GUDREN-486487 format. One line per 2 residues: number of its first residue (from 0); their letters; for each residue x, y, z of C-alpha. Coordinates in pm, 1 decimal. Layout:
REM residues N
NUM = A = X/Y/Z | ...
END
This chain:
REM residues 205
0 = ME = 11869.6/11571.1/9262.3 | 12246.9/11604.2/9275.1
2 = FV = 12373.3/11404.4/9571.7 | 12728.0/11402.6/9709.6
4 = SR = 12784.2/11138.6/9975.4 | 13018.2/11191.1/10268.9
6 = AT = 13136.1/10832.3/10208.0 | 13388.8/10957.2/9952.5
8 = PL = 13598.4/10632.8/9923.4 | 13289.4/10466.5/9777.2
10 = YE = 13320.3/10675.3/9460.4 | 13629.8/10477.9/9361.9
12 = FL = 13438.0/10156.1/9429.2 | 13148.7/10288.5/9217.8
14 = RI = 13388.1/10368.4/8932.4 | 13528.0/10013.7/8937.5
16 = CN = 13178.0/9863.3/8958.7 | 13059.9/10074.4/8665.0
18 = NA = 13342.1/9933.9/8452.4 | 13265.8/9572.3/8546.4
20 = KL = 13051.3/9369.5/8307.5 | 12814.0/9253.5/8580.0
22 = ER = 12448.2/9310.3/8660.4 | 12398.6/9640.1/8842.0
24 = KV = 12273.8/9500.1/9172.8 | 12434.9/9605.1/9501.1
26 = LD = 12403.1/9537.9/9875.2 | 12505.3/9780.7/10149.8
28 = CG = 12561.1/9626.6/10494.2 | 12507.0/9907.3/10743.2
30 = AG = 12289.1/10101.4/10501.8 | 12090.3/10328.9/10730.2
32 = GS = 12142.2/10691.1/10824.4 | 12039.5/11034.6/10705.2
34 = QP = 12264.1/11019.9/10394.2 | 12244.3/10657.6/10273.0
36 = PL = 12541.6/10586.8/10041.6 | 12323.0/10347.2/9844.0
38 = YI = 12180.1/10652.9/9670.8 | 12500.3/10714.3/9476.6
40 = FY = 12450.6/10367.8/9322.6 | 12078.1/10425.9/9271.8
42 = QF = 12164.7/10733.1/9065.2 | 12364.3/10509.1/8829.5
44 = GY = 12079.8/10264.8/8775.0 | 12169.9/9996.2/9029.2
46 = QT = 11907.4/9777.1/9192.2 | 11974.1/9853.9/9557.2
48 = FG = 11946.2/9641.4/9869.5 | 12047.0/9744.5/10219.8
50 = ID = 12043.7/9607.9/10571.7 | 12101.3/9771.8/10907.2
52 = IS = 12074.8/9640.3/11262.2 | 11951.7/9977.4/11394.4
54 = NY = 11585.9/10074.1/11362.5 | 11685.2/10435.4/11424.6
56 = AI = 11928.3/10430.0/11129.7 | 11666.8/10265.5/10907.4
58 = NS = 11408.8/10528.3/11000.7 | 11657.5/10803.3/10912.3
60 = AE = 11715.1/10643.8/10572.0 | 11339.4/10609.7/10517.2
62 = EF = 11297.2/10982.6/10585.6 | 11561.0/11052.7/10318.4
64 = CK = 11382.8/10822.9/10071.5 | 11042.3/10975.2/10144.4
66 = KH = 11178.1/11327.2/10097.7 | 11322.1/11241.5/9756.6
68 = GI = 11051.0/11003.6/9638.2 | 11269.0/10694.6/9604.6
70 = NL = 11296.3/10343.1/9750.1 | 11645.3/10213.7/9833.5
72 = NI = 11506.2/9888.0/9977.8 | 11674.7/9909.4/10320.4
74 = KL = 11557.3/9648.7/10571.8 | 11637.3/9534.8/10925.5
76 = GD = 11915.8/9275.8/10919.8 | 12238.3/9148.2/11074.8
78 = MR = 12547.4/9126.8/10854.1 | 12674.7/8833.7/11060.4
80 = SL = 12387.4/8622.7/10922.9 | 12275.8/8745.3/10581.0
82 = EF = 11938.3/8624.3/10456.0 | 12034.8/8600.7/10089.3
84 = ED = 12110.7/8306.3/9863.6 | 12465.2/8204.9/9774.9
86 = SF = 12621.2/8413.3/9494.0 | 12322.1/8652.1/9489.7
88 = FP = 12508.0/8982.8/9454.2 | 12765.8/9106.4/9201.5
90 = FI = 12853.2/9401.5/9429.4 | 12861.7/9439.5/9810.2
92 = FS = 12994.2/9715.6/10031.1 | 13009.5/9803.0/10398.2
94 = YN = 13132.4/10150.3/10488.6 | 13243.4/10250.1/10842.1
96 = TI = 13036.3/9969.8/10995.8 | 13226.8/9644.6/11036.6
98 = NH = 13466.6/9808.9/11284.4 | 13182.4/9804.9/11540.4
100 = LS = 13201.2/9424.9/11558.2 | 13440.8/9206.7/11753.0
102 = KK = 13718.3/9053.3/11542.8 | 13555.1/8712.5/11582.7
104 = DI = 13232.6/8851.6/11439.0 | 13422.6/9036.9/11166.2
106 = IK = 13558.4/8703.6/11040.1 | 13205.8/8557.5/11044.6
108 = TI = 13073.2/8861.6/10856.9 | 13341.3/8848.4/10585.8
110 = QE = 13259.6/8480.5/10533.4 | 12889.9/8564.6/10497.3
112 = ME = 12963.0/8838.8/10244.7 | 13189.2/8604.2/10051.3
114 = RI = 12910.4/8345.2/10045.3 | 12652.0/8575.1/9887.2
116 = LQ = 12896.4/8743.4/9645.3 | 12914.1/8610.9/9290.7
118 = PK = 13240.8/8481.4/9143.5 | 13423.4/8784.7/8998.9
120 = GL = 13198.2/9001.6/9215.8 | 13342.0/9312.7/9381.5
122 = FF = 13345.6/9395.6/9751.5 | 13436.1/9715.2/9941.9
124 = VN = 13493.5/9714.5/10317.3 | 13695.6/9929.7/10552.8
126 = FG = 13842.9/9857.8/10894.6 | 13946.7/10080.6/11180.2
128 = SE = 14323.7/10140.9/11181.2 | 14531.1/10088.0/11494.6
130 = DS = 14665.1/10440.0/11431.4 | 14323.2/10578.9/11514.8
132 = EI = 14323.4/10755.5/11851.7 | 13962.0/10664.9/11934.1
134 = GN = 14068.9/10354.3/12123.0 | 14266.5/10569.6/12365.2
136 = RG = 13935.1/10709.6/12484.9 | 13791.0/10372.6/12583.8
138 = EK = 13835.6/10050.1/12778.4 | 14036.7/9770.3/12618.1
140 = VG = 13829.8/9450.3/12605.1 | 14032.5/9240.9/12358.9
142 = DG = 14320.8/9246.6/12111.3 | 14257.1/9572.4/11926.7
144 = EY = 13904.5/9593.6/12070.5 | 13780.1/9883.4/12285.3
146 = LV = 13455.8/10001.8/12441.7 | 13452.4/10370.3/12352.0
148 = PI = 13225.9/10630.2/12519.7 | 12958.3/10784.9/12298.0
150 = DN = 12661.1/11008.9/12374.7 | 12446.6/10969.4/12687.8
152 = DE = 12720.3/10785.1/12881.3 | 12683.3/10481.4/12656.3
154 = TA = 12969.9/10290.6/12496.9 | 13020.1/10131.2/12156.4
156 = LH = 13261.3/9858.5/12051.6 | 13540.0/9961.8/11814.6
158 = SF = 13783.9/9713.5/11660.5 | 14118.1/9823.8/11516.1
160 = HT = 14356.1/9644.7/11279.2 | 14724.3/9674.2/11201.5
162 = DD = 14811.6/9773.9/10844.7 | 14811.9/9420.1/10701.3
164 = EA = 14615.3/9227.0/10963.9 | 14293.3/9212.9/10761.7
166 = DE = 14468.7/9078.2/10449.5 | 14416.5/8723.1/10575.2
168 = YF = 14038.1/8767.1/10552.0 | 14064.2/8778.6/10173.8
170 = AN = 14239.5/8452.1/10085.9 | 13973.2/8380.2/9822.9
172 = FE = 13986.7/8725.2/9667.6 | 14204.4/8926.0/9433.2
174 = MI = 14321.4/9256.7/9580.0 | 14210.0/9546.3/9359.3
176 = HK = 14269.4/9846.8/9584.5 | 14393.8/9907.7/9937.0
178 = QK = 14438.6/10242.5/10107.8 | 14503.5/10367.5/10457.5
180 = RL = 14346.6/10700.8/10551.8 | 14418.5/10913.4/10859.5
182 = IN = 14170.5/11193.5/10926.3 | 14191.4/11473.5/11181.5
184 = YY = 13859.7/11508.5/11366.0 | 13777.3/11863.2/11476.9
186 = KN = 13513.9/11991.0/11716.6 | 13441.3/12361.9/11754.4
188 = GK = 13752.1/12440.6/11550.5 | 13980.3/12237.0/11775.8
190 = KE = 14146.2/11908.6/11683.4 | 14003.8/11632.5/11902.2
192 = FV = 14173.9/11316.7/11771.8 | 14287.9/11122.3/11464.9
194 = VG = 14056.8/10867.7/11301.9 | 14217.1/10597.9/11087.0
196 = YI = 14069.6/10357.7/10831.6 | 14203.0/10088.0/10600.1
198 = DY = 13994.9/10051.9/10282.6 | 13980.6/9736.6/10071.9
200 = IV = 13831.7/9670.9/9728.6 | 13858.5/9303.6/9638.0
202 = KK = 13728.8/9068.4/9367.5 | 13603.6/8719.1/9446.6
204 = L = 13800.1/8447.8/9268.8
END
């Protein structure tokens, strides 16, 4: 089956991973959903692992796997406390997920990912940009942290970073790629707001 993921920045990460002389084993933190990005790695022969804190997201991913007769190995888990041995993975990514944590928990999560990543291993993660207009729709609860309304009158935490704020998380990494993306979000043909992300691809020293 030809599969094109909506997580398009991950294709650059995949290209860099494919060129690395490391075992093809990858972890996705925040792996659930109806179009699991892990499948783009599965198609290239990677041994896949995934965790997600949402049973609903895991069930959606399992429906995808059942439909296509595959197993992406996505389990319930919390990226703030990863149940893997030190230096277990050559490749780790987390796409559009870590921005739903507080900045305190983001630091804890980056440290956990660093712990389980092999030396010279590659890591993709993206953060919400302060230029995103989503925060304007919610209640400020911390420095760059907002509770934003979602469906059914519920709220979800969103954390936003300045352009270089997250650089300090990667003191033990080599910067391979960094990009800021601003995306216009439309609903019913009308622009609703701007969504901003800052993507990082780094290599563990």
